[in-house]
Backbone and ligand atoms as CSV (ligand in chain L), in Angstrom:
chain,resi,resn,atom,element,x,y,z
A,1,MET,N,N,181.548,74.323,69.706
A,1,MET,CA,C,182.155,74.339,68.367
A,1,MET,C,C,183.037,73.133,68.191
A,2,ASN,N,N,183.589,72.582,69.236
A,2,ASN,CA,C,184.471,71.463,69.078
A,2,ASN,C,C,183.797,70.128,69.210
A,3,GLN,N,N,182.485,70.120,68.926
A,3,GLN,CA,C,181.720,68.946,69.059
A,3,GLN,C,C,181.911,68.070,67.830
A,4,PRO,N,N,182.384,66.833,68.043
A,4,PRO,CA,C,182.491,65.940,66.842
A,4,PRO,C,C,181.132,65.691,66.204
A,5,GLY,N,N,181.106,65.592,64.933
A,5,GLY,CA,C,179.851,65.453,64.259
A,5,GLY,C,C,179.224,64.079,64.368
A,6,ASN,N,N,178.794,63.765,65.518
A,6,ASN,CA,C,178.122,62.462,65.680
A,6,ASN,C,C,176.664,62.624,65.503
A,7,ALA,N,N,176.338,63.085,64.331
A,7,ALA,CA,C,174.894,63.245,64.044
A,7,ALA,C,C,174.178,61.919,63.987
A,8,PRO,N,N,173.000,61.787,64.458
A,8,PRO,CA,C,172.284,60.534,64.434
A,8,PRO,C,C,171.975,60.268,62.989
A,9,PRO,N,N,171.944,58.977,62.679
A,9,PRO,CA,C,171.651,58.577,61.291
A,9,PRO,C,C,170.218,59.072,60.949
A,10,ALA,N,N,170.151,59.605,59.789
A,10,ALA,CA,C,168.894,60.159,59.312
A,10,ALA,C,C,167.987,59.072,58.905
A,11,ASP,N,N,167.394,58.402,59.850
A,11,ASP,CA,C,166.508,57.334,59.510
A,11,ASP,C,C,165.074,57.935,59.242
A,12,GLY,N,N,164.269,57.134,58.707
A,12,GLY,CA,C,162.950,57.601,58.458
A,12,GLY,C,C,162.848,58.292,57.119
A,13,ILE,N,N,163.909,58.301,56.419
A,13,ILE,CA,C,163.758,58.893,55.068
A,13,ILE,C,C,163.082,57.864,54.116
A,14,ALA,N,N,161.986,58.218,53.639
A,14,ALA,CA,C,161.169,57.316,52.864
A,14,ALA,C,C,161.875,56.946,51.542
A,15,GLY,N,N,162.024,55.682,51.358
A,15,GLY,CA,C,162.380,55.150,50.055
A,15,GLY,C,C,163.656,55.680,49.459
A,16,GLY,N,N,163.735,55.722,48.268
A,16,GLY,CA,C,164.796,56.340,47.513
A,16,GLY,C,C,166.126,55.687,47.698
A,17,GLY,N,N,166.823,55.005,47.089
A,17,GLY,CA,C,168.205,54.629,47.291
A,17,GLY,C,C,169.114,55.672,46.775
A,18,SER,N,N,168.635,56.562,46.047
A,18,SER,CA,C,169.527,57.587,45.504
A,18,SER,C,C,169.924,58.553,46.575
A,19,ARG,N,N,171.192,58.602,46.831
A,19,ARG,CA,C,171.625,59.394,47.919
A,19,ARG,C,C,171.754,60.875,47.455
A,20,GLU,N,N,170.641,61.476,47.472
A,20,GLU,CA,C,170.672,62.859,47.102
A,20,GLU,C,C,171.343,63.659,48.218
A,21,ASP,N,N,172.276,64.423,47.840
A,21,ASP,CA,C,173.024,65.164,48.840
A,21,ASP,C,C,172.277,66.369,49.270
A,22,ALA,N,N,171.130,66.107,49.787
A,22,ALA,CA,C,170.347,67.225,50.303
A,22,ALA,C,C,171.119,67.846,51.434
A,23,SER,N,N,171.372,69.057,51.320
A,23,SER,CA,C,172.141,69.759,52.353
A,23,SER,C,C,171.446,69.554,53.750
A,24,THR,N,N,171.915,68.628,54.418
A,24,THR,CA,C,171.243,68.199,55.655
A,24,THR,C,C,171.262,69.261,56.677
A,25,GLN,N,N,170.117,69.756,56.997
A,25,GLN,CA,C,170.033,70.738,58.027
A,25,GLN,C,C,169.746,70.029,59.349
A,26,SER,N,N,170.838,69.633,59.957
A,26,SER,CA,C,170.640,68.940,61.205
A,26,SER,C,C,170.070,69.855,62.260
A,27,PRO,N,N,168.975,69.412,62.839
A,27,PRO,CA,C,168.324,70.264,63.866
A,27,PRO,C,C,168.938,70.031,65.230
A,28,SER,N,N,170.228,69.778,65.246
A,28,SER,CA,C,170.847,69.398,66.534
A,28,SER,C,C,171.277,70.611,67.338
A,29,ARG,N,N,171.025,71.796,66.825
A,29,ARG,CA,C,171.432,72.969,67.566
A,29,ARG,C,C,170.423,73.323,68.628
A,30,ARG,N,N,170.675,72.904,69.807
A,30,ARG,CA,C,169.791,73.288,70.914
A,30,ARG,C,C,170.283,74.598,71.519
A,31,ASP,N,N,169.445,75.421,71.728
A,31,ASP,CA,C,169.842,76.680,72.369
A,31,ASP,C,C,169.819,76.473,73.874
A,32,ALA,N,N,170.878,75.801,74.317
A,32,ALA,CA,C,170.893,75.581,75.748
A,32,ALA,C,C,171.422,76.838,76.448
A,33,PRO,N,N,170.586,77.373,77.300
A,33,PRO,CA,C,170.994,78.556,77.992
A,33,PRO,C,C,171.995,78.244,79.149
A,34,GLY,N,N,172.784,79.192,79.436
A,34,GLY,CA,C,173.729,78.973,80.613
A,34,GLY,C,C,174.779,77.966,80.327
A,35,ALA,N,N,175.132,77.819,79.071
A,35,ALA,CA,C,176.201,76.849,78.788
A,35,ALA,C,C,177.569,77.312,79.335
A,36,GLY,N,N,177.680,78.627,79.520
A,36,GLY,CA,C,178.835,79.095,80.200
A,36,GLY,C,C,180.079,79.146,79.315
A,37,ASP,N,N,179.930,78.928,78.047
A,37,ASP,CA,C,181.127,79.003,77.216
A,37,ASP,C,C,181.231,80.418,76.658
A,38,ARG,N,N,182.133,80.627,75.759
A,38,ARG,CA,C,182.391,81.984,75.303
A,38,ARG,C,C,181.570,82.355,74.050
A,39,ARG,N,N,180.346,82.265,74.213
A,39,ARG,CA,C,179.529,82.676,73.080
A,39,ARG,C,C,178.766,83.933,73.444
A,40,PRO,N,N,179.167,85.089,72.933
A,40,PRO,CA,C,178.391,86.302,73.250
A,40,PRO,C,C,176.982,86.208,72.853
A,41,ASP,N,N,176.624,85.209,72.148
A,41,ASP,CA,C,175.151,85.095,71.776
A,41,ASP,C,C,174.271,84.921,73.012
A,42,ASP,N,N,174.848,84.518,74.107
A,42,ASP,CA,C,174.028,84.310,75.293
A,42,ASP,C,C,173.737,85.611,76.018
A,43,LEU,N,N,174.292,86.690,75.482
A,43,LEU,CA,C,174.052,87.978,76.174
A,43,LEU,C,C,172.855,88.632,75.714
A,44,PRO,N,N,172.196,89.323,76.630
A,44,PRO,CA,C,170.943,90.072,76.273
A,44,PRO,C,C,171.253,91.073,75.133
A,45,GLY,N,N,170.288,91.275,74.283
A,45,GLY,CA,C,170.486,92.274,73.280
A,45,GLY,C,C,169.854,93.637,73.667
A,46,ALA,N,N,168.743,93.561,74.340
A,46,ALA,CA,C,168.034,94.776,74.716
A,46,ALA,C,C,168.415,95.162,76.141
A,47,GLU,N,N,168.398,96.500,76.350
A,47,GLU,CA,C,168.680,96.996,77.704
A,47,GLU,C,C,167.718,96.447,78.730
A,48,GLU,N,N,166.455,96.287,78.309
A,48,GLU,CA,C,165.477,95.828,79.275
A,48,GLU,C,C,165.803,94.436,79.752
A,49,GLU,N,N,166.356,93.641,78.832
A,49,GLU,CA,C,166.776,92.253,79.235
A,49,GLU,C,C,167.921,92.334,80.256
A,50,TRP,N,N,168.821,93.262,79.995
A,50,TRP,CA,C,169.938,93.437,80.957
A,50,TRP,C,C,169.423,93.833,82.285
A,51,ARG,N,N,168.425,94.736,82.298
A,51,ARG,CA,C,167.895,95.206,83.533
A,51,ARG,C,C,167.274,94.091,84.405
A,52,GLN,N,N,166.589,93.217,83.695
A,52,GLN,CA,C,165.917,92.084,84.392
A,52,GLN,C,C,166.983,91.104,84.886
A,53,ARG,N,N,167.992,90.936,84.069
A,53,ARG,CA,C,168.974,89.946,84.390
A,53,ARG,C,C,169.876,90.406,85.539
A,54,LEU,N,N,170.185,91.624,85.640
A,54,LEU,CA,C,171.153,92.109,86.597
A,54,LEU,C,C,170.520,92.682,87.849
A,55,GLY,N,N,169.287,93.149,87.787
A,55,GLY,CA,C,168.713,93.836,88.941
A,55,GLY,C,C,169.154,95.253,88.927
A,56,ALA,N,N,168.485,96.113,89.653
A,56,ALA,CA,C,168.641,97.562,89.582
A,56,ALA,C,C,170.066,97.986,89.943
A,57,ASP,N,N,170.648,97.453,90.990
A,57,ASP,CA,C,171.936,97.954,91.488
A,57,ASP,C,C,173.071,97.629,90.456
A,58,ARG,N,N,173.070,96.339,90.042
A,58,ARG,CA,C,174.108,95.966,89.122
A,58,ARG,C,C,173.924,96.554,87.729
A,59,TYR,N,N,172.681,96.738,87.407
A,59,TYR,CA,C,172.430,97.391,86.079
A,59,TYR,C,C,172.976,98.791,86.104
A,60,ALA,N,N,172.787,99.470,87.161
A,60,ALA,CA,C,173.213,100.870,87.276
A,60,ALA,C,C,174.711,100.972,87.098
A,61,VAL,N,N,175.465,100.047,87.654
A,61,VAL,CA,C,176.925,100.039,87.514
A,61,VAL,C,C,177.372,99.582,86.127
A,62,LEU,N,N,176.943,98.352,85.795
A,62,LEU,CA,C,177.473,97.663,84.591
A,62,LEU,C,C,177.035,98.340,83.250
A,63,ARG,N,N,175.753,98.757,83.235
A,63,ARG,CA,C,175.218,99.283,82.014
A,63,ARG,C,C,175.084,100.747,82.002
A,64,ASP,N,N,175.034,101.345,83.150
A,64,ASP,CA,C,174.833,102.812,83.248
A,64,ASP,C,C,175.975,103.548,83.843
A,65,LYS,N,N,177.062,102.809,84.085
A,65,LYS,CA,C,178.375,103.381,84.512
A,65,LYS,C,C,178.252,104.098,85.877
A,66,ALA,N,N,177.354,103.675,86.718
A,66,ALA,CA,C,177.312,104.259,88.073
A,66,ALA,C,C,178.487,103.740,88.875
A,67,THR,N,N,178.743,104.442,90.000
A,67,THR,CA,C,179.787,104.019,90.914
A,67,THR,C,C,179.099,103.728,92.269
A,68,GLU,N,N,179.376,102.593,92.819
A,68,GLU,CA,C,178.808,102.283,94.132
A,68,GLU,C,C,179.535,103.100,95.170
A,69,PRO,N,N,178.837,103.417,96.265
A,69,PRO,CA,C,179.478,104.189,97.364
A,69,PRO,C,C,180.720,103.512,97.875
A,70,PRO,N,N,181.773,104.224,98.212
A,70,PRO,CA,C,182.967,103.623,98.740
A,70,PRO,C,C,182.653,102.856,100.021
A,71,PHE,N,N,183.357,101.789,100.229
A,71,PHE,CA,C,183.275,100.957,101.452
A,71,PHE,C,C,181.878,100.317,101.540
A,72,SER,N,N,181.157,100.243,100.467
A,72,SER,CA,C,179.825,99.612,100.536
A,72,SER,C,C,179.860,98.232,99.880
A,73,GLY,N,N,180.882,97.918,99.113
A,73,GLY,CA,C,180.875,96.718,98.369
A,73,GLY,C,C,181.123,95.469,99.174
A,74,ARG,N,N,180.431,94.424,98.856
A,74,ARG,CA,C,180.620,93.204,99.700
A,74,ARG,C,C,181.943,92.487,99.359
A,75,LEU,N,N,182.605,92.853,98.287
A,75,LEU,CA,C,183.822,92.139,97.957
A,75,LEU,C,C,185.091,92.994,98.390
A,76,LEU,N,N,184.829,94.117,98.954
A,76,LEU,CA,C,185.944,94.961,99.328
A,76,LEU,C,C,186.975,94.291,100.209
A,77,ASP,N,N,186.505,93.603,101.241
A,77,ASP,CA,C,187.385,92.957,102.167
A,77,ASP,C,C,187.560,91.521,101.988
A,78,ASN,N,N,187.056,91.046,100.845
A,78,ASN,CA,C,187.150,89.624,100.541
A,78,ASN,C,C,188.611,89.253,100.318
A,79,LYS,N,N,189.212,88.299,101.119
A,79,LYS,CA,C,190.524,87.929,100.976
A,79,LYS,C,C,190.683,86.474,100.572
A,80,ALA,N,N,189.564,85.826,100.253
A,80,ALA,CA,C,189.615,84.422,99.881
A,80,ALA,C,C,190.301,84.244,98.560
A,81,ALA,N,N,190.853,83.028,98.371
A,81,ALA,CA,C,191.525,82.748,97.097
A,81,ALA,C,C,190.490,82.328,96.044
A,82,GLY,N,N,190.596,82.952,94.914
A,82,GLY,CA,C,189.662,82.586,93.867
A,82,GLY,C,C,189.711,83.609,92.714
A,83,THR,N,N,188.628,83.637,91.970
A,83,THR,CA,C,188.585,84.401,90.738
A,83,THR,C,C,187.399,85.345,90.785
A,84,TYR,N,N,187.552,86.523,90.260
A,84,TYR,CA,C,186.490,87.539,90.132
A,84,TYR,C,C,186.069,87.567,88.678
A,85,ALA,N,N,184.793,87.312,88.490
A,85,ALA,CA,C,184.248,87.302,87.108
A,85,ALA,C,C,183.305,88.492,86.949
A,86,CYS,N,N,183.074,88.777,85.676
A,86,CYS,CA,C,182.085,89.876,85.402
A,86,CYS,C,C,180.726,89.421,85.777
A,87,ALA,N,N,180.050,90.285,86.528
A,87,ALA,CA,C,178.659,89.976,86.985
A,87,ALA,C,C,177.675,90.024,85.852
A,88,GLY,N,N,178.106,90.594,84.728
A,88,GLY,CA,C,177.205,90.716,83.573
A,88,GLY,C,C,177.249,89.482,82.685
A,89,CYS,N,N,178.436,88.881,82.511
A,89,CYS,CA,C,178.507,87.820,81.465
A,89,CYS,C,C,179.335,86.637,81.986
A,90,GLY,N,N,180.009,86.709,83.129
A,90,GLY,CA,C,180.674,85.586,83.669
A,90,GLY,C,C,182.141,85.468,83.201
A,91,ALA,N,N,182.597,86.409,82.358
A,91,ALA,CA,C,183.972,86.373,81.943
A,91,ALA,C,C,184.912,86.579,83.120
A,92,GLN,N,N,185.983,85.818,83.187
A,92,GLN,CA,C,186.952,85.970,84.331
A,92,GLN,C,C,187.802,87.221,84.065
A,93,LEU,N,N,187.859,88.030,85.171
A,93,LEU,CA,C,188.499,89.331,84.975
A,93,LEU,C,C,189.699,89.519,85.897
A,94,PHE,N,N,189.590,89.127,87.161
A,94,PHE,CA,C,190.650,89.416,88.129
A,94,PHE,C,C,190.886,88.171,88.995
A,95,ARG,N,N,192.079,88.101,89.580
A,95,ARG,CA,C,192.469,87.047,90.484
A,95,ARG,C,C,192.728,87.571,91.900
A,96,SER,N,N,192.472,86.741,92.874
A,96,SER,CA,C,192.705,87.135,94.214
A,96,SER,C,C,194.160,87.467,94.459
A,97,GLU,N,N,195.106,86.860,93.767
A,97,GLU,CA,C,196.488,87.158,93.920
A,97,GLU,C,C,196.853,88.551,93.603
A,98,ASP,N,N,196.078,89.194,92.798
A,98,ASP,CA,C,196.356,90.558,92.350
A,98,ASP,C,C,195.507,91.598,93.079
A,99,LYS,N,N,194.754,91.192,94.087
A,99,LYS,CA,C,193.907,92.100,94.847
A,99,LYS,C,C,194.790,92.696,95.936
A,100,PHE,N,N,194.529,93.931,96.218
A,100,PHE,CA,C,195.349,94.594,97.315
A,100,PHE,C,C,194.435,95.626,97.949
A,101,ASP,N,N,194.800,96.043,99.151
A,101,ASP,CA,C,193.988,97.012,99.873
A,101,ASP,C,C,194.490,98.378,99.543
A,102,SER,N,N,193.741,99.069,98.776
A,102,SER,CA,C,194.191,100.416,98.293
A,102,SER,C,C,193.716,101.522,99.253
A,103,GLY,N,N,192.825,101.172,100.186
A,103,GLY,CA,C,192.290,102.194,101.053
A,103,GLY,C,C,191.275,103.113,100.511
A,104,THR,N,N,190.924,102.854,99.228
A,104,THR,CA,C,189.988,103.758,98.545
A,104,THR,C,C,188.525,103.453,98.847
A,105,GLY,N,N,188.271,102.225,99.272
A,105,GLY,CA,C,186.883,101.851,99.501
A,105,GLY,C,C,186.305,100.973,98.358
A,106,TRP,N,N,187.092,100.667,97.341
A,106,TRP,CA,C,186.675,99.793,96.301
A,106,TRP,C,C,187.647,98.646,96.113
A,107,PRO,N,N,187.202,97.504,95.755
A,107,PRO,CA,C,188.121,96.392,95.437
A,107,PRO,C,C,189.156,96.839,94.423
A,108,SER,N,N,190.394,96.556,94.670
A,108,SER,CA,C,191.443,97.080,93.843
A,108,SER,C,C,192.386,95.925,93.447
A,109,PHE,N,N,192.848,95.953,92.216
A,109,PHE,CA,C,193.694,94.903,91.663
A,109,PHE,C,C,194.820,95.585,90.920
A,110,THR,N,N,195.960,94.871,90.895
A,110,THR,CA,C,197.113,95.406,90.182
A,110,THR,C,C,197.092,95.081,88.692
A,111,ARG,N,N,196.238,94.124,88.332
A,111,ARG,CA,C,196.154,93.739,86.901
A,111,ARG,C,C,194.947,92.843,86.737
A,112,SER,N,N,194.609,92.663,85.463
A,112,SER,CA,C,193.507,91.769,85.111
A,112,SER,C,C,194.143,90.365,84.788
A,113,VAL,N,N,193.258,89.407,84.659
A,113,VAL,CA,C,193.713,88.037,84.415
A,113,VAL,C,C,194.540,87.971,83.080
A,114,GLU,N,N,194.108,88.743,82.139
A,114,GLU,CA,C,194.879,88.857,80.901
A,114,GLU,C,C,194.492,90.178,80.271
A,115,ASP,N,N,195.388,90.668,79.437
A,115,ASP,CA,C,195.209,92.059,78.902
A,115,ASP,C,C,193.888,92.138,78.149
A,116,LYS,N,N,193.524,91.114,77.459
A,116,LYS,CA,C,192.399,91.269,76.609
A,116,LYS,C,C,191.076,91.058,77.361
A,117,ALA,N,N,191.159,90.740,78.648
A,117,ALA,CA,C,189.915,90.542,79.409
A,117,ALA,C,C,189.223,91.879,79.739
A,118,VAL,N,N,190.026,92.933,79.797
A,118,VAL,CA,C,189.482,94.233,80.209
A,118,VAL,C,C,189.855,95.240,79.087
A,119,ARG,N,N,188.888,96.062,78.756
A,119,ARG,CA,C,189.145,97.075,77.750
A,119,ARG,C,C,189.219,98.430,78.366
A,120,ASN,N,N,190.122,99.247,77.867
A,120,ASN,CA,C,190.289,100.588,78.436
A,120,ASN,C,C,189.606,101.583,77.496
A,121,GLU,N,N,189.117,102.617,78.110
A,121,GLU,CA,C,188.458,103.711,77.320
A,121,GLU,C,C,188.668,105.010,78.036
A,122,ALA,N,N,188.979,106.042,77.330
A,122,ALA,CA,C,189.158,107.374,77.877
A,122,ALA,C,C,187.826,107.833,78.481
A,123,ASP,N,N,187.848,108.422,79.659
A,123,ASP,CA,C,186.656,108.938,80.283
A,123,ASP,C,C,186.928,110.336,80.800
A,124,THR,N,N,186.252,111.303,80.212
A,124,THR,CA,C,186.483,112.696,80.600
A,124,THR,C,C,185.297,113.294,81.335
A,125,THR,N,N,184.415,112.402,81.812
A,125,THR,CA,C,183.243,112.933,82.591
A,125,THR,C,C,183.696,113.454,83.955
A,126,LEU,N,N,182.820,114.208,84.552
A,126,LEU,CA,C,183.070,114.795,85.875
A,126,LEU,C,C,184.284,115.681,85.897
A,127,GLY,N,N,184.643,116.201,84.730
A,127,GLY,CA,C,185.807,117.108,84.700
A,127,GLY,C,C,187.126,116.475,84.984
A,128,MET,N,N,187.200,115.137,84.858
A,128,MET,CA,C,188.444,114.438,85.161
A,128,MET,C,C,188.882,113.696,83.922
A,129,GLU,N,N,190.138,113.473,83.860
A,129,GLU,CA,C,190.646,112.568,82.825
A,129,GLU,C,C,190.985,111.253,83.409
A,130,ARG,N,N,190.110,110.288,83.147
A,130,ARG,CA,C,190.327,108.947,83.742
A,130,ARG,C,C,190.285,107.892,82.672
A,131,THR,N,N,190.664,106.708,83.029
A,131,THR,CA,C,190.567,105.634,82.091
A,131,THR,C,C,189.521,104.610,82.595
A,132,GLU,N,N,188.467,104.512,81.892
A,132,GLU,CA,C,187.424,103.616,82.272
A,132,GLU,C,C,187.851,102.215,81.888
A,133,ILE,N,N,187.459,101.218,82.697
A,133,ILE,CA,C,187.693,99.847,82.310
A,133,ILE,C,C,186.340,99.109,82.166
A,134,LEU,N,N,186.262,98.340,81.096
A,134,LEU,CA,C,185.080,97.646,80.753
A,134,LEU,C,C,185.388,96.150,80.485
A,135,CYS,N,N,184.383,95.329,80.762
A,135,CYS,CA,C,184.529,93.929,80.446
A,135,CYS,C,C,184.627,93.817,78.911
A,136,ALA,N,N,185.678,93.153,78.436
A,136,ALA,CA,C,185.920,93.121,76.975
A,136,ALA,C,C,184.806,92.245,76.348
A,137,ARG,N,N,184.185,91.386,77.081
A,137,ARG,CA,C,183.237,90.450,76.475
A,137,ARG,C,C,181.858,91.089,76.282
A,138,CYS,N,N,181.343,91.657,77.381
A,138,CYS,CA,C,179.979,92.184,77.346
A,138,CYS,C,C,179.909,93.700,77.336
A,139,GLY,N,N,181.050,94.342,77.511
A,139,GLY,CA,C,181.085,95.822,77.512
A,139,GLY,C,C,180.604,96.461,78.821
A,140,GLY,N,N,180.411,95.638,79.783
A,140,GLY,CA,C,179.927,96.140,81.101
A,140,GLY,C,C,180.993,97.059,81.736
A,141,HIS,N,N,180.524,98.145,82.331
A,141,HIS,CA,C,181.373,99.071,83.070
A,141,HIS,C,C,181.858,98.438,84.345
A,142,LEU,N,N,183.185,98.447,84.593
A,142,LEU,CA,C,183.720,97.836,85.773
A,142,LEU,C,C,184.185,98.898,86.783
A,143,GLY,N,N,184.829,99.938,86.324
A,143,GLY,CA,C,185.349,100.967,87.185
A,143,GLY,C,C,186.442,101.740,86.355
A,144,HIS,N,N,187.561,102.062,87.012
A,144,HIS,CA,C,188.573,102.822,86.323
A,144,HIS,C,C,189.932,102.209,86.667
A,145,VAL,N,N,190.940,102.478,85.815
A,145,VAL,CA,C,192.308,102.102,86.127
A,145,VAL,C,C,193.139,103.354,86.311
A,146,PHE,N,N,193.978,103.355,87.335
A,146,PHE,CA,C,194.805,104.511,87.651
A,146,PHE,C,C,196.255,104.073,87.642
A,147,ASP,N,N,197.149,105.060,87.558
A,147,ASP,CA,C,198.586,104.670,87.505
A,147,ASP,C,C,199.294,104.962,88.788
A,148,ASP,N,N,198.505,104.885,89.888
A,148,ASP,CA,C,199.129,105.073,91.208
A,148,ASP,C,C,199.121,103.776,92.014
A,149,GLY,N,N,199.203,102.676,91.338
A,149,GLY,CA,C,199.226,101.397,92.010
A,149,GLY,C,C,200.625,100.991,92.485
A,150,PRO,N,N,200.675,99.901,93.154
A,150,PRO,CA,C,201.973,99.502,93.710
A,150,PRO,C,C,202.924,98.960,92.627
A,151,ALA,N,N,204.200,99.012,92.952
A,151,ALA,CA,C,205.238,98.459,92.029
A,151,ALA,C,C,205.009,96.937,91.948
A,152,PRO,N,N,205.450,96.275,90.933
A,152,PRO,CA,C,206.159,96.896,89.800
A,152,PRO,C,C,205.268,97.432,88.722
A,153,GLY,N,N,204.049,96.972,88.623
A,153,GLY,CA,C,203.229,97.365,87.504
A,153,GLY,C,C,202.772,98.778,87.610
A,154,GLY,N,N,202.554,99.255,88.837
A,154,GLY,CA,C,202.119,100.653,89.025
A,154,GLY,C,C,200.667,100.937,88.656
A,155,LEU,N,N,199.886,99.881,88.446
A,155,LEU,CA,C,198.473,100.140,88.088
A,155,LEU,C,C,197.566,99.785,89.228
A,156,ARG,N,N,196.481,100.475,89.263
A,156,ARG,CA,C,195.428,100.202,90.258
A,156,ARG,C,C,194.097,100.115,89.490
A,157,TYR,N,N,193.644,98.878,89.392
A,157,TYR,CA,C,192.286,98.648,88.812
A,157,TYR,C,C,191.253,98.832,89.955
A,158,CYS,N,N,190.486,99.872,89.840
A,158,CYS,CA,C,189.529,100.191,90.889
A,158,CYS,C,C,188.140,99.769,90.380
A,159,VAL,N,N,187.595,98.738,91.058
A,159,VAL,CA,C,186.448,98.037,90.496
A,159,VAL,C,C,185.281,98.043,91.457
A,160,ASN,N,N,184.103,98.222,90.939
A,160,ASN,CA,C,182.893,98.113,91.742
A,160,ASN,C,C,182.590,96.684,92.129
A,161,SER,N,N,182.312,96.460,93.387
A,161,SER,CA,C,181.903,95.110,93.857
A,161,SER,C,C,180.688,94.655,93.043
A,162,LEU,N,N,179.825,95.575,92.738
A,162,LEU,CA,C,178.609,95.167,92.066
A,162,LEU,C,C,178.857,94.650,90.629
A,163,ALA,N,N,179.983,94.942,90.093
A,163,ALA,CA,C,180.308,94.513,88.738
A,163,ALA,C,C,180.964,93.088,88.764
A,164,LEU,N,N,181.182,92.549,89.974
A,164,LEU,CA,C,181.927,91.313,90.018
A,164,LEU,C,C,181.164,90.205,90.747
A,165,ASP,N,N,181.480,89.014,90.302
A,165,ASP,CA,C,181.067,87.806,91.072
A,165,ASP,C,C,182.333,87.087,91.451
A,166,PHE,N,N,182.362,86.682,92.693
A,166,PHE,CA,C,183.555,85.959,93.217
A,166,PHE,C,C,183.290,84.461,93.233
A,167,ALA,N,N,184.235,83.697,92.805
A,167,ALA,CA,C,184.223,82.250,92.892
A,167,ALA,C,C,185.407,81.762,93.635
A,168,ALA,N,N,185.200,81.139,94.787
A,168,ALA,CA,C,186.377,80.652,95.533
A,168,ALA,C,C,186.986,79.494,94.778
A,169,ARG,N,N,188.283,79.406,94.891
A,169,ARG,CA,C,188.999,78.319,94.224
A,169,ARG,C,C,188.717,77.025,94.891
A,170,ASP,N,N,188.636,75.992,94.126
A,170,ASP,CA,C,188.407,74.629,94.668
A,170,ASP,C,C,189.558,74.274,95.598
A,171,GLY,N,N,189.154,73.822,96.734
A,171,GLY,CA,C,190.184,73.361,97.727
A,171,GLY,C,C,190.738,74.460,98.562
A,172,ALA,N,N,190.341,75.692,98.208
A,172,ALA,CA,C,190.856,76.796,99.061
A,172,ALA,C,C,190.062,76.837,100.384
A,173,PRO,N,N,190.672,77.246,101.470
A,173,PRO,CA,C,190.036,77.317,102.701
A,173,PRO,C,C,188.926,78.358,102.714
L,1,ZN,ZN,ZN,181.095,90.929,81.037
């Protein structure tokens, strides 16, 4: 969006000195995939596309709200410095600084990178009253947030490893 309008000169227009202000439809919009910016347009529209993009395990969690078995996630014991992004859309969700060992068997965080990164929703399935957390960008299911976390915030974001991609910070050991 912040691209300066350096449109190429419209050469090849035959004749005419009269500068008709034809609403120039510049064909400069290339649909470059994987640009990685914040355009939800890059997200699949159909569930079948999601399934192909994510694979069965991640699809089950992110799109079908499944929960991975405790102590099964590859990010559970990850202590490297870096950022945890949504495995569905790449939005940054959590930081290593806010990760803690909750003993529950799922990666746990005291907070998200920013309030608007994660959306809360009431979840009354399984006969429990819980608060589901979803990626605010793509709506992917992440896990749940509980109020038994450590001080001072008192929150515990309980997240499936399968819903996350970890990126180590540059220069971090
Ligand atoms: Zn997402």
